[in-house]
N, C-alpha and C positions, 0 to 999 in steps of 0.2 A: 856281032850284033849287040847293041847295048842299047835298048829302049828305055827313053825317058818316062817316068813315071810323073813327075809334074816338078815345077820350080816353086820354090817358096822363098821369100827374101830373095838372096842371091846366090839361093843354093840350087844344085840340079840334082835330085834324086834319081838313078837308074840302077839298072841290073847289068850284069854282064851274062849272058846267053849260056855259053859253055863254060860253067863254074862248080864249083862245089853244091852238093845239095841242100845242106845247110841254111835255112833262111837268114838272108841279109839284104844290106841294101848299101851301095857306094853315092857317095856326094861329091861333088866336084863344085870351087869356086875357082875363080882367076888366082888365089891365092893358095891353092894346095887342094886336097882330097882327102876323103876318110872312107872306112868301111865299118859298118855297124852289124854285128849280130843280131839276130831278133829273138832267137831262141838258144838256150833255155829261157835267158833273160836278154835285156837290150844292154849290149856292153859294145865297148869300142874294141875291135879288132886290129885297124891301120890308122895309121894319121902320118901322112905328109905335109905338111907345111902348114897346118891350120893350127889356129891357137886355142886356147883353153876356153876363150868367151865364144868361139865359134863352134867347137864342140860339146859345149854345154847348150847352145841355141838348137844345134842339129838334134843333139837328144831330145830335147823338146818337142820339137817338132815329130820325131818319131814317136816319141811316147803317144802324141795326140792322134797321130796318122797310121799307127801301126795295124789296126784291122783293115785299113784299105792296102797299105804294103803286101801285106800279107795275102790278099783276096787277089791283088793283080800277080802276086809271086806266084801261086796257085794255077792262076789262068795262063801264065806266060810259059810257065815249064811242065805243062800238061799237052801244049803242042808241041 
């Protein structure tokens, strides 16, 4: 199961339900996908096909919505 958190611009932000415990988010577009850690600081974990421009834009979105992502993480993984 991979619940979608939100779409922004052309990016889908989501979690994989049975994955590691460290807070992170996956992002997918038609061009590729990436994974960003949210702790201990926001950082790129993996990239498959996204440009540096995409990664910069995605990181800005994550910084802007970090609290929302963390809240959704806590709610999703408590269940």
